[in-house]
C-alpha positions as CSV (number, residue, x, y, z in Angstrom):
1,X,117.1,104.4,58.6
2,X,117.1,101.8,56.3
3,X,120.0,99.3,56.4
4,X,120.8,100.1,53.2
5,X,121.6,104.0,54.0
6,X,122.8,103.2,57.3
7,X,125.3,100.9,54.8
8,X,125.8,104.0,52.3
9,X,126.9,106.1,55.8
10,X,129.2,103.5,57.7
11,X,130.9,102.9,53.8
12,X,131.1,107.0,53.7
13,X,133.1,107.2,56.8
14,X,134.9,103.9,57.3
15,X,135.8,104.2,53.7
16,X,139.7,105.1,54.0
17,X,139.9,102.3,57.0
18,X,141.2,98.4,57.1
19,X,141.2,96.1,59.7
20,X,145.6,96.0,60.7
21,X,143.8,98.0,63.5
22,X,144.3,95.1,66.8
23,X,145.5,95.8,69.5
24,X,143.1,97.4,72.1
25,X,143.8,101.3,72.5
26,X,142.0,104.3,73.4
27,X,140.6,107.3,70.4
28,X,142.6,109.8,72.8
29,X,146.2,107.6,72.8
30,X,145.8,106.9,69.2
31,X,149.6,107.5,67.8
32,X,149.5,106.6,64.5
33,X,148.7,109.5,62.0
34,X,146.5,107.7,58.7
35,X,144.3,106.4,61.7
36,X,144.1,109.6,64.1
37,X,143.4,111.5,61.4
38,X,140.0,109.7,61.0
39,X,138.6,109.5,64.7
40,X,136.7,112.5,63.7
41,X,134.9,109.7,61.2
42,X,134.4,107.4,63.8
43,X,133.3,110.0,65.7
44,X,130.5,110.6,63.6
45,X,130.3,106.8,62.4
46,X,129.6,105.9,66.3
47,X,127.1,108.8,66.5
48,X,124.5,107.4,64.3
49,X,124.9,104.0,65.8
50,X,123.9,105.6,69.3
51,X,121.1,107.9,67.0
52,X,119.5,104.1,66.2
53,X,119.4,102.9,68.7
54,X,117.4,106.0,70.1
55,X,114.7,104.7,67.8
56,X,114.9,101.1,68.8
57,X,116.9,99.9,65.8
58,X,118.5,97.8,67.7
59,X,120.0,96.0,64.5
60,X,121.2,99.6,62.3
61,X,122.5,100.2,65.6
62,X,124.8,96.9,66.0
63,X,125.8,97.6,62.7
64,X,127.4,100.5,62.8
65,X,129.1,99.5,66.5
66,X,130.4,96.7,65.0
67,X,131.8,99.0,61.7
68,X,133.4,101.3,64.4
69,X,134.4,98.0,66.4
70,X,136.9,97.8,62.6
71,X,138.2,101.1,62.5
72,X,139.5,101.0,66.5
73,X,139.5,98.6,68.7
74,X,138.4,100.4,71.1
75,X,135.7,100.0,74.1
76,X,133.7,102.6,73.7
77,X,133.0,100.6,70.8
78,X,132.0,97.1,72.0
79,X,129.7,98.1,74.6
80,X,128.1,100.2,72.3
81,X,127.7,97.0,70.6
82,X,126.6,95.1,74.2
83,X,124.2,97.8,74.9
84,X,122.6,97.1,71.1
85,X,121.7,93.0,71.9
86,X,120.2,93.7,74.9
87,X,117.8,96.0,74.1
88,X,117.3,93.8,70.8
89,X,117.0,90.7,73.6
90,X,120.2,89.2,73.8
91,X,121.5,89.3,77.1
92,X,123.6,86.2,76.4
93,X,125.7,87.2,73.4
94,X,125.9,90.4,75.6
95,X,126.9,89.3,78.3
96,X,129.7,87.0,77.5
97,X,130.9,89.7,74.5
98,X,130.6,92.5,77.8
99,X,133.2,90.0,79.9
100,X,135.9,90.2,76.5
101,X,135.7,93.9,76.5
102,X,136.2,93.9,80.1
103,X,139.5,92.2,80.3
104,X,140.9,93.6,77.0
105,X,140.4,97.3,77.9
106,X,141.0,96.9,81.8
107,X,142.1,100.5,81.6
108,X,138.5,101.5,80.9
109,X,136.4,100.9,84.4
110,X,133.2,101.9,83.0
111,X,134.1,98.9,80.7
112,X,134.1,96.2,84.1
113,X,131.5,98.4,85.5
114,X,129.0,97.2,83.4
115,X,129.8,93.2,82.8
116,X,129.0,93.8,86.6
117,X,126.2,94.9,86.9
118,X,124.7,92.7,83.9
119,X,126.4,89.3,86.6
120,X,124.7,91.2,88.8
121,X,121.0,91.9,87.1
122,X,121.1,88.1,85.6
123,X,121.4,86.3,89.2
124,X,125.4,85.9,89.4
125,X,125.8,88.0,92.9
126,X,129.2,86.2,94.0
127,X,130.9,86.7,90.4
128,X,129.4,90.3,89.8
129,X,131.1,91.3,93.2
130,X,134.1,89.9,92.2
131,X,134.5,91.4,89.2
132,X,132.8,95.1,90.5
133,X,135.6,94.6,94.0
134,X,138.7,93.7,91.2
135,X,137.9,97.5,89.2
136,X,137.4,99.8,93.0
137,X,140.9,97.9,93.5
138,X,142.0,99.5,89.7
139,X,140.6,102.2,90.0
140,X,139.3,103.3,93.2
141,X,138.1,106.6,92.5
142,X,136.5,106.3,88.9
143,X,132.9,108.1,88.8
144,X,130.8,105.3,87.1
145,X,132.5,102.0,89.1
146,X,131.4,104.1,92.6
147,X,127.8,104.2,91.3
148,X,127.6,100.5,90.6
149,X,129.0,99.8,94.5
150,X,126.8,101.7,95.6
151,X,123.9,99.9,93.7
152,X,125.4,97.1,94.4
153,X,125.2,98.0,98.6
154,X,122.3,99.2,98.0
155,X,120.3,97.1,96.1
156,X,119.0,99.7,93.8
157,X,119.4,98.1,90.4
158,X,117.7,101.3,88.4
159,X,120.6,102.9,86.7
160,X,120.6,106.9,87.4
161,X,123.4,109.5,86.8
162,X,126.8,109.0,85.8
163,X,125.1,105.1,84.7
164,X,123.4,107.1,82.5
165,X,125.9,108.1,80.3
166,X,127.6,107.4,77.7
167,X,128.7,105.1,76.0
168,X,128.8,102.5,78.8
169,X,124.7,103.6,79.3
170,X,123.6,100.8,82.4
171,X,119.1,101.0,80.5
172,X,117.8,100.7,77.3
173,X,116.4,103.8,75.6
174,X,112.8,104.5,75.7
175,X,111.2,103.9,72.5
176,X,107.3,104.5,71.8
177,X,105.3,102.3,70.2
178,X,102.1,103.0,68.0
179,X,100.9,106.2,67.9
180,X,100.9,107.6,71.6
181,X,102.9,109.3,73.0
182,X,105.6,108.9,75.8
183,X,104.8,108.7,79.2
184,X,104.6,112.0,80.7
185,X,107.0,114.3,82.5
186,X,104.9,113.7,86.1
187,X,104.5,109.3,85.5
188,X,107.2,107.0,87.8
189,X,108.0,103.9,87.7
190,X,105.4,102.7,91.0
191,X,106.1,98.6,89.8
192,X,106.8,95.7,87.9
193,X,104.1,93.5,85.9
194,X,104.1,90.6,84.3
195,X,103.3,90.7,80.1
196,X,100.6,87.9,79.2
197,X,97.5,87.5,77.2
198,X,98.8,87.1,73.8
199,X,101.1,90.4,74.4
200,X,97.9,92.7,75.3
201,X,97.5,92.3,78.4
202,X,99.7,92.9,81.6
203,X,99.3,91.9,84.9
204,X,100.0,94.5,87.8
205,X,99.9,95.0,91.8
206,X,96.4,96.4,91.7
207,X,97.2,98.8,94.5
208,X,99.6,99.9,92.3
209,X,97.5,101.9,89.9
210,X,94.5,102.8,92.0
211,X,92.9,106.3,91.7
212,X,95.9,106.9,88.6
213,X,94.0,108.1,85.7
214,X,96.8,107.5,83.5
215,X,99.4,104.8,82.8
216,X,101.9,103.1,80.9
217,X,104.0,99.8,80.7
218,X,107.9,99.2,79.4
219,X,109.5,96.2,79.1
220,X,113.5,95.3,79.3
221,X,113.7,97.0,75.6
222,X,112.1,99.5,77.1
223,X,109.7,99.1,74.1
224,X,106.6,101.6,75.3
225,X,102.7,101.7,75.6
226,X,99.6,102.9,77.9
227,X,97.3,100.9,78.7
228,X,94.3,101.4,80.6
229,X,92.7,99.0,83.2
230,X,90.2,96.1,82.6
231,X,88.0,94.4,84.9
232,X,89.1,91.5,86.1
233,X,86.4,88.6,87.0
234,X,84.7,88.3,90.7
235,X,86.7,84.7,91.5
236,X,89.9,86.8,90.9
237,X,88.9,89.7,92.4
238,X,90.3,89.2,95.8
239,X,93.5,88.4,94.6
240,X,94.4,91.6,94.3
241,X,95.7,92.1,90.9
242,X,94.8,93.8,88.0
243,X,94.9,93.4,84.3
244,X,96.0,95.8,81.8
245,X,94.9,96.2,78.6
246,X,97.7,98.0,76.2
247,X,96.8,100.5,73.7
248,X,99.4,98.7,71.2
249,X,100.2,95.3,71.3
250,X,104.5,93.9,73.0
251,X,104.4,91.1,70.4
252,X,106.1,88.0,70.7
253,X,107.1,88.8,74.4
254,X,104.8,87.4,76.7
255,X,105.5,85.1,80.2
256,X,103.9,81.3,79.8
257,X,101.5,81.1,82.5
258,X,102.2,77.5,84.1
259,X,99.3,74.8,83.8
260,X,99.9,73.7,87.3
261,X,100.3,75.7,90.8
262,X,104.2,74.8,92.3
263,X,105.5,73.2,94.7
264,X,106.8,74.7,97.8
265,X,110.5,74.0,98.3
266,X,110.3,74.2,94.1
267,X,113.7,76.5,92.7
268,X,112.1,79.7,91.4
269,X,113.2,82.9,90.2
270,X,111.5,86.6,90.7
271,X,112.7,89.1,87.9
272,X,111.4,93.0,89.5
273,X,111.5,96.4,88.5
274,X,113.0,99.0,91.6
275,X,110.4,101.9,92.0
276,X,111.7,105.1,89.9
277,X,110.6,108.7,90.3
278,X,112.2,110.1,87.7
279,X,111.1,107.4,85.3
280,X,113.8,105.8,84.3
281,X,114.1,103.2,81.5
282,X,115.7,99.7,83.2
283,X,116.7,96.3,82.8
284,X,114.7,94.0,85.2
285,X,116.6,92.0,87.9
286,X,116.2,88.3,88.8
287,X,116.2,87.0,91.9
288,X,117.3,82.7,92.3
289,X,115.9,81.2,95.5
290,X,113.2,78.5,96.0
291,X,109.1,78.7,97.0
292,X,108.5,79.1,100.1
293,X,105.0,77.5,102.0
294,X,100.9,77.7,100.9
295,X,99.9,79.7,104.4
296,X,95.7,78.0,104.5
297,X,95.1,78.8,100.9
298,X,96.9,78.9,97.5
299,X,96.6,82.9,97.3
300,X,98.6,83.1,100.7
301,X,102.2,81.1,99.5
302,X,105.1,82.8,100.9
303,X,107.8,83.7,98.5
304,X,110.3,82.6,99.8
305,X,113.4,84.1,97.9
306,X,116.2,87.2,99.4
307,X,114.1,90.0,97.7
308,X,116.0,94.0,98.1
309,X,114.0,96.5,100.5
310,X,113.8,98.1,96.2
311,X,111.5,95.8,95.3
312,X,108.5,95.6,94.0
313,X,107.3,92.2,93.6
314,X,106.5,91.6,89.6
315,X,106.4,87.5,87.5
316,X,107.7,84.0,89.6
317,X,109.0,81.9,86.7
318,X,110.3,78.4,87.6
319,X,113.4,76.3,86.3
320,X,111.3,76.2,82.9
321,X,111.4,79.6,82.4
322,X,107.0,79.0,82.8
323,X,105.5,81.4,84.6
324,X,104.1,80.1,88.2
325,X,103.1,82.9,90.2
326,X,103.0,86.7,90.9
327,X,104.8,88.2,93.7
328,X,102.9,91.4,95.3
329,X,103.1,93.5,98.1
330,X,106.1,94.6,100.4
331,X,109.5,93.2,99.7
332,X,110.8,90.3,101.8
333,X,108.1,88.2,103.9
334,X,105.8,90.6,104.1
335,X,104.8,89.8,99.8
336,X,102.5,87.2,98.9
337,X,102.6,85.3,95.7
338,X,99.2,84.7,93.1
339,X,99.6,81.1,91.3
340,X,99.9,80.5,87.5
341,X,96.1,78.6,88.7
342,X,94.5,82.5,89.4
343,X,96.4,84.4,87.2
344,X,94.7,82.3,84.3
345,X,91.3,83.3,85.7
346,X,92.0,86.8,85.4
347,X,93.4,86.9,81.6
348,X,90.3,87.1,79.5
349,X,88.6,83.8,78.6
350,X,90.8,84.0,75.0
351,X,93.9,84.2,75.8
352,X,93.8,81.9,78.7
353,X,96.0,78.4,78.7
354,X,94.5,76.0,77.3
355,X,95.3,72.8,79.5
356,X,97.3,70.0,78.7
357,X,96.1,67.0,77.3
358,X,98.9,65.0,78.7
359,X,101.9,65.2,81.3
360,X,104.8,66.4,80.5
361,X,107.9,66.9,82.0
362,X,109.3,70.1,80.4
363,X,113.2,70.3,80.7
364,X,114.9,73.3,82.9
365,X,116.7,75.7,81.1
366,X,120.0,78.2,81.9
367,X,119.9,80.8,83.9
368,X,120.9,83.6,82.0
369,X,117.7,82.0,79.5
370,X,115.4,82.6,82.2
371,X,116.8,86.3,82.0
372,X,116.8,86.1,78.6
373,X,112.7,85.3,78.8
374,X,112.6,87.9,80.9
375,X,113.5,90.1,79.5
376,X,110.8,90.5,77.8
377,X,107.9,90.3,79.5
378,X,108.7,92.1,82.8
379,X,107.1,95.1,82.5
380,X,108.0,98.8,84.2
381,X,104.6,99.6,85.3
382,X,104.7,104.2,84.4
383,X,101.3,106.1,85.7
384,X,100.5,109.8,86.7
385,X,97.9,111.1,88.0
């Protein structure tokens, strides 16, 4: 749907409304007969926005949710807007507006649950726990709040069941790129990869693709493409990583590989997806801490960052947002890291980063900025037999 056609539809739906409805309300509690009479039209506008989001048309979706918000200050349109911004990669904006939605609509427990979910994904676990605890106190029997509480306890931040319902859906929509088909019905999310090489390649744990005939990757926006295994240079084979060539490039999202390997004890951030047998799209989780020591050689560094048992490895970023290592193996202490120096060997020669001409001290970036970068460069690895 073009922007022109979308605005015509929105104008037809909302022409009878002004901006005078300012107080927070839910559609079921509207008493003004002039507003109540047009709630079906508002619902139609929300459905238009959801359909746009399901097609990956995030700008169109945001316009629709904003228009619905002008008609009634309600949590459903605001949570939709949060999801549209998340699916376009604007985590900072989505998180800030979700804080408003949670505070302004305290009678809608799902708004606070969504806010806690986004905080936890972005590495703010302590504050996320506080937000969720308050939601539990206000609405202990709410199914959405209880589902998020269960996910926090288990550490499996992969939405399923009630967490995939609208309008609070805690995952992106899966959208296909190019002319390929979406992952097969027997496909499952096995692990986590990193987007590299101009958005045309992905680095993944070789053990996860061994023996798999069909492969796909999907970023935190929900954009999905099929992929094929590419050979890696013999010198990089001991790393235990495989290189995938994507059938359709994921542009403007590649991770920038650092020029130097990190020091033990330096701050780091791991981005990872939980395995998912149902092949559901998800937003990645960020875990922060300090990188462990090197043992023996540069390919056996211990991670040093605590991860939940559901973690499947993934890219490790430094405080400037650069890809410094890739974590592979089992979660926790058994997980080892492949450093940037080896990652550069895996990349096709034309895509390998050139050596820096002079040392420049890079600037550290904020935690939410690290997550925004990882949202587009961290990939679900999807495979079918």
